[in-house]
C-alpha positions as CSV (number, residue, x, y, z in Angstrom):
1,X,149.4,62.8,-44.7
2,X,147.4,60.5,-44.0
3,X,146.6,56.7,-46.2
4,X,142.9,56.9,-46.5
5,X,142.3,54.1,-49.0
6,X,143.7,50.8,-50.2
7,X,143.5,48.0,-52.8
8,X,146.0,45.5,-54.7
9,X,146.9,45.1,-57.9
10,X,147.4,41.6,-59.8
11,X,150.3,40.8,-58.7
12,X,149.7,41.5,-55.0
13,X,151.1,45.3,-54.5
14,X,149.2,47.7,-52.0
15,X,148.0,50.5,-54.0
16,X,147.2,53.2,-51.3
17,X,145.6,56.9,-51.4
18,X,146.3,59.6,-49.0
19,X,145.3,62.8,-47.9
20,X,147.5,64.7,-50.0
21,X,145.2,63.4,-52.9
22,X,148.6,61.3,-53.7
23,X,148.6,57.3,-55.2
24,X,151.7,54.9,-53.5
25,X,152.8,51.3,-54.8
26,X,153.9,48.8,-52.3
27,X,155.6,46.5,-53.5
28,X,154.3,42.7,-51.8
29,X,155.8,42.0,-49.1
30,X,158.0,45.1,-48.2
31,X,158.1,48.6,-46.2
32,X,159.2,50.7,-49.3
33,X,156.8,52.6,-52.4
34,X,158.3,51.1,-55.5
35,X,155.5,53.9,-57.7
36,X,154.6,57.3,-56.8
37,X,151.6,59.3,-58.5
38,X,152.1,62.3,-56.6
39,X,149.4,64.5,-57.0
40,X,146.6,62.3,-58.6
41,X,143.8,64.4,-56.5
42,X,143.4,67.8,-55.7
43,X,142.4,67.2,-51.9
44,X,142.1,63.6,-50.4
45,X,142.3,59.9,-52.6
46,X,139.1,58.5,-50.7
47,X,138.6,55.6,-52.3
48,X,140.5,53.3,-55.1
49,X,139.0,50.4,-56.9
50,X,140.8,47.5,-58.7
51,X,137.8,46.8,-61.2
52,X,137.2,43.5,-63.4
53,X,139.6,44.5,-66.4
54,X,142.2,45.6,-64.0
55,X,141.9,49.3,-63.9
56,X,142.0,51.0,-61.1
57,X,139.6,54.0,-60.1
58,X,140.8,56.4,-58.1
59,X,137.9,59.2,-56.1
60,X,138.8,62.2,-55.1
61,X,137.4,64.1,-52.0
62,X,138.3,68.1,-52.8
63,X,138.1,67.5,-56.9
64,X,135.3,65.4,-57.6
65,X,136.5,63.6,-60.1
66,X,136.9,59.3,-60.6
67,X,139.8,58.8,-62.4
68,X,140.3,55.9,-64.9
69,X,144.7,54.5,-64.7
70,X,145.5,51.4,-67.0
71,X,148.0,48.9,-64.6
72,X,150.9,50.7,-64.8
73,X,149.1,53.6,-63.5
74,X,148.7,55.7,-66.3
75,X,145.7,57.8,-66.8
76,X,143.8,56.7,-69.3
77,X,142.8,59.6,-70.3
78,X,138.5,58.7,-69.3
79,X,137.6,60.6,-65.9
80,X,134.1,62.4,-64.2
81,X,133.7,64.7,-62.3
82,X,130.9,64.7,-59.5
83,X,128.1,67.2,-60.5
84,X,128.2,69.3,-57.0
85,X,125.1,69.1,-55.2
86,X,126.2,65.1,-55.0
87,X,128.8,66.0,-52.9
88,X,133.1,64.8,-53.5
89,X,133.8,60.2,-54.2
90,X,133.6,58.5,-51.2
91,X,133.6,55.4,-51.7
92,X,133.8,53.0,-55.1
93,X,132.5,49.7,-55.5
94,X,131.6,47.2,-58.9
95,X,128.6,46.2,-58.9
96,X,128.0,43.5,-61.6
97,X,129.0,43.7,-65.0
98,X,130.6,46.7,-65.6
99,X,128.8,48.8,-63.2
100,X,130.7,50.9,-60.6
101,X,128.7,52.3,-57.6
102,X,130.1,55.1,-56.4
103,X,128.9,56.3,-52.1
104,X,129.5,60.3,-52.0
105,X,129.8,62.5,-49.1
106,X,126.0,64.1,-49.8
107,X,125.0,60.3,-48.8
108,X,123.6,60.0,-52.5
109,X,124.6,56.3,-54.0
110,X,125.6,56.3,-57.8
111,X,125.8,54.0,-61.1
112,X,127.9,54.7,-63.7
113,X,131.1,55.5,-65.2
């Protein structure tokens, strides 16, 4: 497995996504995993975004899903699957206000969530 993306939480812990669909939280100042969310996505986790509400959004490559996680990495139940014609999620970024921009593997840029 390979690390494909990362961000930080509010206390400075590193949050990473890997090529096997896992999300790991690494304690600040350490090289040890403090929390593992195995099988967060079917296939690679290409993007993790910490939004303005301290929730995390993860974007999966194979499953084309965007999943909303609370600050403790519990699923909130909010998720969406990208339509096949746009391809899989490649990157997520925060836009103005609550807007989320999604870059896909088929060169589309979408907004929403």
